[in-house]
C-alpha positions as CSV (number, residue, x, y, z in Angstrom):
1,M,-4.5,-6.3,0.1
2,G,-6.0,-4.7,-2.7
3,P,-4.9,-1.8,-4.9
4,Q,-5.7,0.5,-2.2
5,E,-3.7,-0.9,0.0
6,S,-2.4,2.8,-0.8
7,A,-1.0,5.7,1.3
8,Q,-4.1,5.4,3.2
9,E,-3.3,2.0,4.0
10,R,0.6,2.3,4.3
11,A,0.6,5.6,6.2
12,G,0.0,3.7,9.4
13,E,2.0,0.6,8.5
14,P,5.7,0.2,9.6
15,A,8.2,0.1,6.8
16,E,10.4,-2.8,7.8
17,L,12.0,-3.8,4.5
18,L,15.4,-2.3,5.3
19,E,18.2,-2.4,2.8
20,S,20.8,-5.0,3.6
21,G,24.2,-3.5,3.3
22,L,27.7,-5.1,3.2
23,Q,29.6,-4.9,6.5
24,L,33.0,-3.3,6.4
25,T,35.7,-5.6,7.7
26,D,39.1,-4.8,9.3
27,H,40.9,-7.8,7.9
28,A,44.0,-7.2,5.9
29,P,44.7,-9.2,2.7
30,S,46.3,-12.6,3.4
31,N,49.5,-11.7,1.6
32,A,50.0,-8.8,4.0
33,S,49.5,-10.8,7.2
34,E,53.2,-11.0,7.9
35,E,53.6,-7.2,8.2
36,P,54.7,-5.9,11.6
37,A,51.8,-5.7,14.1
38,D,52.9,-2.2,15.1
39,A,53.1,-0.8,11.6
40,E,50.0,1.3,12.1
41,A,51.4,2.8,15.2
42,A,54.3,4.4,13.3
43,G,52.2,7.2,12.0
44,A,50.2,10.0,13.5
45,P,48.9,9.5,17.1
46,G,45.4,8.5,17.8
47,G,44.9,6.0,15.0
48,G,48.2,6.3,13.1
49,R,49.1,6.1,9.4
50,C,47.9,2.9,7.7
51,W,50.9,0.9,6.3
52,L,48.6,-0.5,3.5
53,C,47.0,2.6,2.0
54,R,49.4,5.2,3.5
55,S,46.5,7.5,4.5
56,S,45.8,8.9,8.0
57,P,43.4,7.8,9.3
58,C,43.1,4.5,7.4
59,C,40.4,4.8,4.7
60,S,39.3,1.2,5.3
61,R,38.5,2.1,8.9
62,A,36.3,5.1,8.1
63,E,33.0,5.3,9.9
64,P,30.2,3.3,8.3
65,E,28.0,6.4,8.2
66,T,30.3,8.1,5.8
67,K,29.9,5.2,3.4
68,K,26.1,5.5,3.2
69,K,24.8,7.6,0.3
70,A,21.9,9.9,1.0
71,P,18.8,9.1,-1.0
72,C,18.3,11.1,-4.1
73,P,16.0,14.1,-3.3
74,G,12.4,13.3,-4.5
75,L,13.1,9.6,-4.9
76,G,10.5,8.6,-2.3
77,L,7.9,10.7,-4.1
78,F,8.9,9.2,-7.4
79,Y,8.4,5.7,-5.9
80,T,5.0,6.8,-4.6
81,L,4.0,8.1,-8.1
82,L,5.2,4.8,-9.6
83,S,3.2,2.8,-7.0
84,A,0.1,4.8,-7.8
85,F,0.5,4.1,-11.5
86,L,1.0,0.4,-10.9
87,F,-2.1,0.1,-8.6
88,S,-4.2,2.1,-11.2
89,V,-3.1,-0.2,-14.0
90,A,-4.0,-3.2,-11.9
91,S,-7.4,-1.7,-11.2
92,L,-7.8,-1.1,-15.0
93,F,-7.1,-4.8,-15.7
94,V,-9.7,-5.8,-13.0
95,K,-12.2,-3.7,-14.9
96,K,-11.2,-5.1,-18.2
97,V,-11.5,-8.8,-17.2
98,Q,-14.7,-10.4,-18.5
99,D,-16.7,-13.4,-17.1
100,V,-14.5,-13.7,-14.0
101,H,-15.9,-12.9,-10.6
102,A,-14.1,-10.4,-8.3
103,V,-13.6,-13.1,-5.7
104,E,-11.9,-15.3,-8.2
105,I,-9.6,-12.4,-9.3
106,S,-8.7,-12.0,-5.6
107,A,-7.8,-15.7,-5.4
108,F,-5.6,-15.5,-8.5
109,R,-3.8,-12.5,-7.1
110,C,-3.2,-14.3,-3.7
111,V,-1.8,-17.4,-5.5
112,F,0.7,-15.1,-7.4
113,Q,1.8,-13.4,-4.3
114,V,2.2,-16.6,-2.3
115,L,4.7,-17.8,-4.9
116,V,6.7,-14.6,-4.3
117,I,6.4,-14.3,-0.5
118,I,7.5,-17.9,0.4
119,P,11.1,-17.4,-0.9
120,C,11.2,-14.0,0.9
121,L,10.2,-15.6,4.2
122,I,12.7,-18.4,3.8
123,Y,15.5,-15.9,3.0
124,R,14.7,-13.6,5.9
125,K,14.2,-16.6,8.3
126,T,11.2,-15.1,9.9
127,G,9.1,-18.3,10.0
128,F,5.5,-18.7,8.8
129,I,3.6,-18.3,12.1
130,G,4.9,-15.2,13.8
131,P,5.4,-14.1,17.5
132,K,3.0,-15.9,19.9
133,G,1.5,-12.7,21.2
134,Q,0.8,-11.3,17.8
135,R,-0.8,-14.2,16.0
136,I,-4.3,-13.2,16.7
137,F,-3.6,-9.7,15.3
138,L,-2.0,-11.3,12.2
139,I,-5.1,-13.4,11.6
140,L,-7.4,-10.4,12.0
141,R,-5.1,-8.4,9.7
142,G,-5.3,-11.2,7.1
143,V,-9.1,-11.5,7.3
144,F,-9.9,-7.8,7.2
145,G,-7.2,-7.0,4.6
146,S,-8.3,-9.7,2.2
147,T,-12.0,-8.8,2.6
148,A,-11.1,-5.2,1.7
149,M,-9.3,-6.5,-1.4
150,I,-12.4,-8.6,-2.5
151,L,-14.7,-5.6,-2.0
152,I,-12.7,-3.1,-4.0
153,Y,-12.4,-5.6,-6.9
154,Y,-16.2,-6.0,-6.8
155,A,-16.6,-2.2,-6.8
156,F,-14.3,-1.9,-9.8
157,Q,-16.4,-4.4,-11.7
158,T,-19.8,-2.9,-10.9
159,T,-19.2,0.8,-11.0
160,S,-16.9,3.3,-12.7
161,L,-13.2,3.2,-12.1
162,A,-13.1,6.9,-11.0
163,D,-16.0,6.6,-8.5
164,A,-14.6,3.4,-6.8
165,T,-11.1,4.9,-6.6
166,V,-12.3,8.2,-5.1
167,I,-14.4,6.4,-2.4
168,T,-11.3,4.4,-1.3
169,F,-9.7,7.7,-0.3
170,S,-12.2,8.0,2.6
171,C,-10.0,5.3,4.3
172,P,-7.9,7.8,6.4
173,V,-11.1,9.3,7.9
174,F,-12.2,5.9,9.2
175,T,-8.7,5.1,10.3
176,S,-8.6,8.2,12.5
177,L,-12.0,7.4,13.9
178,F,-11.1,3.7,14.7
179,A,-7.7,4.7,16.1
180,W,-9.5,7.1,18.5
181,I,-11.9,4.4,19.6
182,F,-9.5,1.4,19.9
183,L,-6.0,2.9,20.3
184,K,-7.1,6.0,22.3
185,E,-5.3,8.3,19.8
186,K,-6.3,11.9,19.7
187,Y,-9.3,12.9,17.6
188,S,-9.4,16.7,17.1
189,L,-12.0,19.1,15.7
190,W,-9.9,19.1,12.5
191,D,-10.4,15.4,12.2
192,A,-14.1,15.8,12.6
193,F,-14.1,18.5,9.9
194,F,-12.2,16.3,7.5
195,T,-14.7,13.5,8.3
196,L,-17.6,15.7,7.4
197,F,-16.0,16.9,4.2
198,T,-15.3,13.3,3.2
199,I,-18.9,12.3,3.8
200,T,-20.0,15.2,1.7
201,G,-17.8,13.9,-1.2
202,V,-19.1,10.4,-0.8
203,I,-22.7,11.6,-0.9
204,L,-22.0,13.5,-4.2
205,I,-20.6,10.4,-5.8
206,V,-23.3,7.9,-4.5
207,R,-26.1,10.3,-5.2
208,P,-28.9,8.7,-3.1
209,P,-32.3,9.1,-4.7
210,F,-33.9,10.7,-1.6
211,L,-31.5,13.7,-2.1
212,F,-30.9,13.7,-5.9
213,G,-34.1,12.1,-7.2
214,S,-33.9,9.8,-10.2
215,D,-31.0,11.6,-11.8
216,T,-28.5,8.9,-13.0
217,S,-26.6,11.1,-15.5
218,G,-23.0,10.0,-15.8
219,M,-23.6,6.5,-14.6
220,E,-22.4,3.7,-16.9
221,E,-24.9,1.2,-15.3
222,S,-28.3,1.2,-13.5
223,Y,-28.5,2.9,-10.2
224,S,-29.0,-0.4,-8.3
225,V,-25.7,-1.8,-9.7
226,H,-24.0,1.6,-9.1
227,L,-25.2,1.5,-5.5
228,K,-23.9,-2.0,-4.9
229,G,-20.5,-0.9,-6.2
230,M,-20.5,2.1,-3.9
231,I,-21.4,0.0,-0.9
232,A,-18.5,-2.3,-1.7
233,A,-16.1,0.6,-2.1
234,I,-17.2,2.1,1.3
235,G,-16.9,-1.4,2.8
236,H,-13.4,-1.6,1.4
237,A,-12.5,1.8,3.0
238,V,-13.8,0.6,6.4
239,F,-12.1,-2.8,6.3
240,A,-8.8,-1.2,5.1
241,A,-9.0,1.3,8.0
242,V,-9.5,-1.6,10.5
243,T,-6.5,-3.3,8.9
244,L,-4.3,-0.2,9.4
245,V,-5.4,0.1,13.1
246,I,-4.3,-3.5,13.6
247,L,-1.0,-2.9,11.9
248,R,-0.4,0.1,14.2
249,K,-1.2,-2.1,17.2
250,M,1.4,-4.6,16.1
251,G,4.0,-1.9,15.4
252,K,7.4,-3.2,14.3
253,S,7.2,-6.4,16.3
254,V,6.1,-8.3,13.1
255,D,8.1,-8.5,9.9
256,Y,6.3,-6.9,6.9
257,F,6.6,-10.0,4.7
258,L,5.0,-12.1,7.5
259,S,2.1,-9.6,7.5
260,I,1.7,-10.1,3.8
261,W,1.9,-13.8,4.2
262,Y,-1.1,-13.9,6.5
263,Y,-2.9,-11.5,4.1
264,V,-2.5,-13.7,1.0
265,I,-3.0,-17.1,2.8
266,L,-6.1,-16.1,4.5
267,G,-7.2,-14.2,1.5
268,L,-6.8,-17.3,-0.7
269,T,-8.7,-19.4,1.9
270,E,-11.5,-16.8,2.1
271,S,-11.8,-16.5,-1.7
272,I,-12.0,-20.3,-2.2
273,I,-14.7,-20.6,0.5
274,V,-16.8,-17.7,-1.0
275,L,-16.4,-19.1,-4.5
276,F,-17.8,-22.5,-3.5
277,I,-20.7,-20.8,-1.6
278,I,-21.7,-18.6,-4.5
279,G,-20.8,-21.1,-7.2
280,E,-18.9,-18.6,-9.4
281,W,-15.7,-20.6,-9.9
282,S,-14.8,-20.7,-13.6
283,V,-11.7,-20.9,-15.8
284,P,-11.3,-17.8,-18.0
285,Y,-12.1,-18.7,-21.6
286,C,-10.2,-15.9,-23.2
287,G,-6.5,-16.0,-23.3
288,L,-6.4,-12.2,-22.8
289,D,-8.3,-12.6,-19.5
290,R,-5.7,-15.0,-18.3
291,L,-3.0,-12.5,-19.2
292,F,-4.9,-9.8,-17.3
293,L,-5.1,-12.1,-14.2
294,I,-1.3,-12.5,-14.2
295,L,-0.7,-8.8,-14.7
296,I,-3.1,-7.9,-11.9
297,G,-0.9,-9.9,-9.5
298,F,2.3,-8.5,-11.0
299,F,1.3,-4.9,-10.9
300,G,-0.4,-5.2,-7.5
301,L,2.8,-6.6,-6.0
302,G,4.9,-4.0,-7.7
303,G,2.7,-1.3,-6.3
304,Q,3.1,-2.7,-2.8
305,I,6.9,-2.9,-3.1
306,F,7.3,0.7,-4.3
307,I,5.0,2.2,-1.7
308,T,7.0,0.4,0.9
309,K,10.3,1.7,-0.5
310,A,8.8,5.2,-0.6
311,L,7.9,5.1,3.1
312,Q,11.4,4.0,4.0
313,I,13.0,7.2,2.7
314,E,10.2,9.7,2.8
315,N,7.8,11.1,5.4
316,A,4.3,9.7,5.4
317,G,2.7,13.1,4.8
318,P,4.3,13.8,1.4
319,V,3.7,10.2,0.4
320,A,0.0,10.4,1.3
321,L,-0.3,13.6,-0.8
322,M,1.4,12.1,-3.8
323,K,-0.8,9.0,-3.5
324,T,-3.8,11.1,-4.5
325,M,-2.4,10.7,-8.1
326,D,-4.4,7.4,-8.0
327,V,-7.5,9.5,-8.6
328,V,-5.9,11.3,-11.5
329,F,-4.8,8.0,-13.2
330,A,-8.3,6.6,-12.6
331,F,-10.0,9.6,-14.4
332,I,-7.5,9.3,-17.3
333,F,-7.9,5.6,-17.7
334,Q,-11.7,5.8,-17.5
335,I,-11.8,8.4,-20.3
336,I,-9.2,6.7,-22.5
337,F,-10.1,3.0,-22.2
338,F,-13.8,3.2,-21.5
339,N,-14.8,6.4,-23.2
340,D,-16.6,7.4,-20.1
341,I,-16.3,11.1,-19.0
342,P,-16.9,11.5,-15.3
343,S,-19.9,13.6,-14.3
344,W,-19.5,16.9,-12.5
345,W,-21.0,15.1,-9.4
346,T,-18.0,12.8,-9.5
347,V,-15.6,15.6,-10.0
348,G,-17.1,17.5,-7.0
349,G,-17.1,14.4,-4.8
350,A,-13.5,13.7,-5.8
351,F,-12.5,17.2,-4.8
352,C,-14.1,16.9,-1.4
353,V,-12.6,13.4,-0.6
354,V,-9.1,14.1,-1.9
355,A,-9.0,17.6,-0.3
356,S,-9.9,16.1,3.1
357,S,-7.4,13.3,2.7
358,A,-4.7,15.8,1.7
359,G,-5.6,18.1,4.5
360,A,-5.4,15.4,7.1
361,A,-2.0,14.3,5.7
362,I,-0.6,17.8,5.7
363,R,-1.8,18.4,9.3
364,R,-0.2,15.2,10.6
365,W,3.0,16.0,8.6
366,F,3.3,19.4,10.3
367,Q,2.5,17.9,13.7
368,S,5.2,15.2,13.4
369,S,7.8,17.8,12.2
370,K,7.4,19.9,15.3
């Protein structure tokens, strides 16, 4: 999935990468095996004093829950912030790559992730096919997720970094709508309001000529190119929302690594087919571009890992709010690395989209805490 496989995308996805802890054992050391069997019974009643550590009750038999350390306060939000930064850096590298089509960039990222996912699947012994009743959903997840990745990469290449990033935050709106249609989840008046507010923000960023005339101030490219990038970004939000609905449908019955496996394998297959159709396959001439391709895969995978870790120890609502830092990083990178100051139309659109996304996250957070 692409960089925005972000709070929007992970807010509905089960976090199944649980920490594997060491199990406590009750075995005594081999050199103490000859001690009397009733040595423990000599102490206090109900558990006795341990002959080995002379404590009551035995410290080696303490409940496992007392051994678990509570996560550091704010650690989940820090992981989310780090994930947002890594995804934003990956987006920056996509924008910086020259003479490499967005579909080819997607293929390179899939190859990198395949090399990482295969050892994880072997270690977790989950297999490579998945449960029989969930395979069709895994295939659909892979197709829609990889399509969303290709579209957002194309958007990054054809329009400004800030505009494309902001548009991706309309994903939660489409997710709520599709969940209402396909999963029969509740769709309230608040959801409709957030949808309308998001559409307003998207219109401010796209600036269709029939509403704004021929004003193209603040655009780094012609309006036709800008429009293609905006359509790709909106397409990414729609396909990412469908992916989230599919993940909700599967629930926890499918291992998270297996879900990524389908995503990268079908994404690689789709990218290769599209590249042969459009004839855009090429080897990067510049060594810097090759480095960027490797870093895109590295930072993209790092972003996925940290957003998953964040959702393991933090509620989805605060994570979704912190994930809006993607927009802040996109604005900063666009100004620093491309000397492109976003227009007030983009700032206004960003406010509408991010505010609606944050409002939806806060509302669901309060609902789940009741």
